[in-house]
C-alpha positions in Angstrom: -0.3 -0.1 0.0 1.3 3.5 -1.0 1.9 6.0 1.5 1.6 10.1 0.8 4.8 11.9 1.4 3.8 15.1 -0.7 5.3 17.1 1.8 8.6 16.1 1.6 9.1 17.6 -2.5 8.4 21.2 -1.2 10.2 20.7 2.0 13.3 19.5 -0.4 13.1 22.7 -2.6 13.2 24.5 1.0 16.2 22.6 1.8 18.1 23.3 -1.3 17.3 26.6 -1.4 19.6 27.2 1.7 22.1 24.6 1.6 22.6 26.2 -2.0 22.9 30.1 -0.6 26.0 29.6 -0.8 27.7 32.7 -0.1 31.8 32.1 -0.7 31.0 30.3 -4.4 32.4 33.2 -6.4 35.5 33.5 -4.0 36.5 30.9 -2.3 39.9 29.9 -4.7 41.0 33.6 -4.7 40.7 33.6 -0.9 42.7 30.8 -1.0 45.1 32.6 -3.2 45.1 35.8 -1.6 46.1 34.3 2.0 49.5 32.8 0.4 48.3 29.6 -0.5 49.6 28.0 -4.4 47.1 26.2 -6.8 49.0 23.2 -5.9 47.6 24.0 -2.0 44.5 24.2 -3.5 44.5 21.4 -5.1 45.6 19.2 -2.0 42.9 21.5 0.5 39.9 19.9 -1.8 42.0 16.8 -2.1 42.0 16.7 1.4 38.1 16.9 1.8 37.8 14.7 -1.5 39.9 11.9 0.4 38.2 12.0 3.7 34.3 11.8 1.3 36.3 9.4 -0.1 37.1 7.0 3.0 34.0 8.0 4.8 31.5 7.6 1.4 30.5 4.1 1.8 30.5 3.8 5.8 28.2 6.7 5.7 26.1 5.2 3.0 25.3 2.6 5.4 24.8 4.6 8.4 22.2 6.4 6.6 20.4 3.2 5.2 20.4 1.7 8.6 20.0 4.7 11.1 17.8 6.8 9.0 18.6 9.6 5.8 17.7 12.5 8.2 19.6 11.9 11.1 22.7 11.3 8.3 22.1 14.7 6.6 21.7 16.3 9.9 24.7 15.7 10.9 26.5 16.5 8.2 25.2 19.6 7.4 26.2 20.4 11.1 30.2 19.2 10.5 29.7 21.1 6.5 28.1 24.8 9.0 32.1 23.8 11.1 34.0 23.8 8.3 32.9 27.6 6.8 33.0 28.7 10.4 37.0 27.7 10.7 37.5 29.1 7.0 36.3 32.6 8.0 38.2 32.3 12.0 41.2 31.3 10.6 42.8 32.4 7.4 46.1 29.9 6.6 46.4 26.8 4.7 46.5 24.5 7.9 43.3 25.8 9.2 41.7 25.5 4.9 42.9 21.8 5.3 41.1 21.3 9.0 38.0 22.4 7.5 38.3 20.7 4.1 38.7 17.7 6.0 35.6 18.9 8.2 33.5 19.5 5.3 34.2 15.9 3.9 32.9 14.2 7.0 30.0 16.3 6.2 29.5 15.5 2.7 30.2 12.3 3.1 26.6 12.1 5.4 24.9 14.1 3.2 26.1 12.6 -0.2 23.6 9.9 -1.2 20.9 10.4 1.9 19.3 13.6 0.9 18.8 12.5 -3.0 17.7 8.6 -1.6 14.8 9.9 1.1 13.6 12.2 -2.2 13.3 9.3 -4.4 12.0 6.8 -2.1 9.2 9.0 -0.7 8.3 9.2 -4.5 8.0 5.6 -4.7 6.3 4.7 -1.8 4.4 7.4 -3.2 3.5 5.3 -6.2 5.3 8.9 -7.8 9.3 8.1 -9.1 8.5 8.6 -12.7 8.4 12.1 -11.5 11.9 12.3 -10.7 13.8 13.7 -13.1 10.9 16.2 -13.1 11.6 17.0 -9.0 15.4 17.2 -8.7 15.2 19.0 -12.0 13.7 21.5 -10.3 15.2 21.4 -6.7 18.7 22.1 -8.9 16.7 25.1 -10.1 16.0 26.2 -7.0 19.5 25.8 -5.8 20.9 27.1 -8.8 18.8 30.2 -8.5 19.5 30.8 -4.6 23.4 30.2 -5.7 23.3 33.0 -7.9 21.2 35.0 -5.2 24.1 34.4 -2.9 26.8 35.0 -5.3 25.5 38.5 -6.2 25.6 39.2 -2.8 28.6 37.2 -1.4 31.4 39.5 -3.4 29.8 42.8 -2.3 29.8 41.3 1.2 33.9 40.0 0.4 35.0 43.4 -0.7 33.6 44.7 2.5 34.6 41.9 5.1 36.2 38.5 3.5 35.6 36.6 6.6 31.9 37.2 6.8 30.4 35.6 3.8 32.4 32.6 5.3 30.1 32.9 8.8 26.9 33.4 7.3 27.3 30.3 5.3 28.3 28.6 8.3 25.4 29.3 10.0 23.3 28.9 7.0 24.0 25.0 6.8 23.6 24.2 10.2 19.8 25.6 10.1 19.7 23.4 6.7 20.7 20.8 8.8 17.4 21.5 11.5 15.4 21.9 9.0 15.9 18.6 7.1 14.6 17.1 10.3 11.5 18.3 9.6 11.2 15.9 6.1 9.2 12.6 6.7 11.1 9.5 6.5 9.9 6.9 4.2 9.4 3.6 6.2 10.8 0.0 5.1 11.9 -2.5 6.9 15.7 -1.9 8.2 18.3 -3.7 10.4 19.1 -2.7 13.2 22.1 -0.8 13.6 25.6 -2.0 14.6 28.6 -2.5 13.3 28.1 -6.5 12.3 25.0 -4.8 10.2 26.5 -2.3 8.5 29.5 -4.8 7.8 26.9 -7.4 6.1 25.1 -4.3 4.7 27.9 -3.1 2.9 28.8 -6.6 1.2 25.7 -6.9 0.0 25.3 -3.6 -1.6 28.8 -4.8 -3.6 27.6 -7.8 -4.4 24.5 -6.0 -5.5 26.5 -3.7 -7.8 28.6 -6.6 -9.1 25.5 -8.2 -10.2 24.4 -5.5 -12.1 26.8 -4.6 -15.2 24.2 -1.6 -16.3 24.7 0.5 -12.7 28.4 -0.4 -12.9 28.6 1.4 -16.1 26.3 4.6 -15.2 28.8 4.9 -12.2 32.1 4.7 -14.5 29.7 7.4 -17.3 29.0 9.6 -14.6 32.5 10.1 -12.7 33.8 10.4 -16.2 31.9 12.9 -17.5 31.3 15.0 -14.4 34.7 14.7 -13.0 36.5 17.5 -16.0 33.5 20.0 -15.1 34.4 19.6 -11.4 38.3 20.4 -12.0 36.6 23.3 -13.5 34.8 24.6 -11.2 36.1 24.1 -8.2 40.7 25.0 -9.2 40.3 27.2 -12.1 37.0 28.7 -12.5 37.7 31.9 -10.7 41.3 32.4 -11.8 40.0 31.8 -15.4 37.6 35.0 -15.2 40.6 37.0 -14.0 42.2 35.7 -17.0 40.0 37.0 -19.5 40.1 40.1 -17.8 36.9 40.3 -15.1 36.9 42.5 -11.7 37.0 40.3 -8.6 34.2 42.7 -7.6 31.9 41.2 -10.5 32.8 37.6 -9.9 29.3 37.3 -8.2 27.3 38.7 -10.8 28.9 36.3 -13.3 28.3 33.4 -11.1 24.6 34.3 -10.5 24.3 34.8 -14.4 25.7 31.3 -15.2 23.7 29.5 -12.2 20.3 31.5 -13.3 21.3 29.7 -16.9 21.9 26.0 -14.7 18.7 26.5 -13.0 16.7 26.8 -16.3 18.4 24.1 -18.3 17.5 21.8 -14.9 13.8 22.6 -15.7 14.1 21.7 -19.2 16.1 18.6 -18.6 13.8 16.2 -18.3 11.8 17.3 -21.1 15.0 17.2 -23.3 16.1 13.9 -22.4 12.8 12.4 -22.9 13.2 14.0 -26.4 16.4 12.8 -27.5 16.9 9.7 -25.3 19.6 7.9 -23.4 22.1 7.6 -26.3 22.6 11.0 -27.7 22.2 12.3 -24.2 25.1 10.4 -23.4 27.1 11.3 -26.1 26.2 15.0 -26.3 27.3 15.5 -22.8 30.6 13.8 -24.1 31.0 16.3 -27.1 29.8 19.3 -26.4 32.4 19.5 -23.3 35.4 18.6 -25.7 34.7 21.1 -28.1 33.6 24.1 -25.0 36.8 23.4 -23.1 39.0 23.9 -26.7 37.5 27.1 -27.4 37.8 28.2 -23.9 41.7 27.3 -24.1 42.4 28.5 -27.9 40.7 31.8 -27.2 41.1 34.7 -25.1 38.6 37.5 -24.4 35.7 38.5 -22.4 33.0 37.0 -25.1 34.3 33.6 -23.5 32.1 34.1 -20.6 29.4 32.8 -23.6 31.4 29.1 -23.6 31.8 29.6 -19.8 27.8 29.2 -19.4 27.5 26.7 -21.7 29.7 24.6 -19.7 27.9 24.7 -16.7 25.1 24.5 -18.9 26.0 21.1 -20.1 26.5 20.3 -16.7 23.1 20.4 -15.3 22.0 18.4 -17.9 24.4 16.0 -17.0 23.7 15.7 -13.1 19.4 15.5 -13.9 19.9 12.8 -16.7 22.4 10.5 -15.1 21.1 10.9 -11.1 18.4 9.3 -12.6 19.4 6.8 -14.6 21.5 6.2 -11.4 18.9 5.7 -9.1 16.8 3.7 -12.1 19.2 0.6 -11.2 19.2 1.1 -7.4 16.8 -0.9 -5.2 15.6 0.6 -2.1 17.3 -0.4 1.3 20.5 -0.1 -0.4 20.1 2.8 -2.3 22.3 5.0 0.2 25.0 2.8 0.3 25.2 2.1 -3.8 24.9 6.2 -4.2 28.2 6.2 -1.9 30.1 3.6 -3.4 29.8 6.0 -6.8 30.3 8.5 -4.3 33.2 6.5 -3.2 35.0 5.9 -6.4 34.5 9.3 -8.2 36.4 11.2 -5.1 39.2 8.3 -4.8 40.0 10.0 -8.9 39.7 13.1 -8.6 41.6 13.6 -4.6 44.7 12.2 -7.2 43.1 14.5 -10.3 42.8 17.5 -8.1 46.3 18.0 -6.6 47.6 16.8 -10.3 45.6 19.6 -12.2 46.2 21.9 -9.6 50.4 20.7 -10.5 50.0 21.2 -14.4 48.3 25.1 -13.5 51.6 25.9 -11.6 53.9 24.0 -14.7 52.5 25.7 -17.1 49.6 28.0 -17.6 45.5 28.4 -17.3 44.9 28.2 -21.6 46.9 24.9 -21.2 45.4 23.4 -18.5 41.9 24.3 -20.3 43.3 22.1 -23.0 43.8 19.3 -20.9 40.5 19.3 -19.9 39.2 19.5 -23.3 41.1 16.5 -24.7 40.7 14.8 -21.6 36.7 14.6 -21.8 37.2 13.4 -24.8 39.5 11.1 -24.6 38.3 9.2 -21.6 34.1 10.3 -22.8 34.6 8.0 -25.9 36.6 5.6 -24.5 33.5 4.4 -21.6 31.4 5.0 -24.7 32.4 2.5 -26.5 31.6 -0.1 -24.1 28.0 1.1 -23.1 26.5 -1.8 -25.3 28.8 -4.4 -23.5 26.6 -3.7 -20.1 23.5 -5.2 -21.5 20.1 -3.7 -19.0 19.5 -4.7 -16.0 16.3 -5.1 -14.1 16.2 -2.9 -10.6 15.2 -5.1 -7.9 12.3 -4.2 -5.3 
């Protein structure tokens, strides 16, 4: 018998708005650089967070599946709030690394748990087919929130460069308390203890290895989103400066980018429905290659158009890939399976961030963009050629 979890939908939108109000999004890398941190060190800071996230992803996913997704997200957002408070309080490299570790712990608890709660809320209400539409709207809400915060954040940063981090910290902590108001979907759970957690993780891996299609989508999501993540987390803000933009308008640029991302997220499910899975996957890879290549080859303020297009592709990728992944997961192990995907992604990215930062220090902004372009093409087409090998797999209940 289906149950009604409709109230979770609007609360999910509010939750996404709160946690998307990321005031430091447009200036955090520049803040690091202003505090005598090199590009290589920026890479190590980000890698530290991703490394911790990688180590805790799978245990935290099992924790969420066994004890409840609400509790996992609540605790995770408390850690994320502490991350930002520490960055603002003590602006030096060591503190940045410690803050990244706190953030990694927080993200590991949130990762997969919040989306799993949404998907299972829809599934138990017999509305899981609406997932792409609702997730697209939720992403749109996040991007509007980020856009608003970016406009305000860059202004606050010029006035007081620590205040943006204090506000961020408090917003995340508030978001944690708000998430507790969501209704947890009910299904039979084991008692939470070390033995059951270990057994749950083993069963999740067994389910994954038996599901070639899910394995393939995990690999594709890591590759298709990885090069976009490298650009966003390390080089986006220096790239703006390289193009000739003043740091005071970084927030405006980011606001425009995320408004476009919001619009793309709203229509992604419609586009995917029209062009289908195969065309969507090729579109994501080929457009990344073309746009990154143009951004590396030319120089000029007009290239902001291609930065916007890169983020538009990322928005589309997020919506359709999350749906493809969840279609091949079961409810009891959903958060753990999602965490395995995040574990593999973060394992690769924790190394890639350090290497990419080192490449930028040794070469140039334009050369590093070429690396993203060629890398996305080679690895993307490489995995696309194996798509037909991973046959269809019927989702277990």
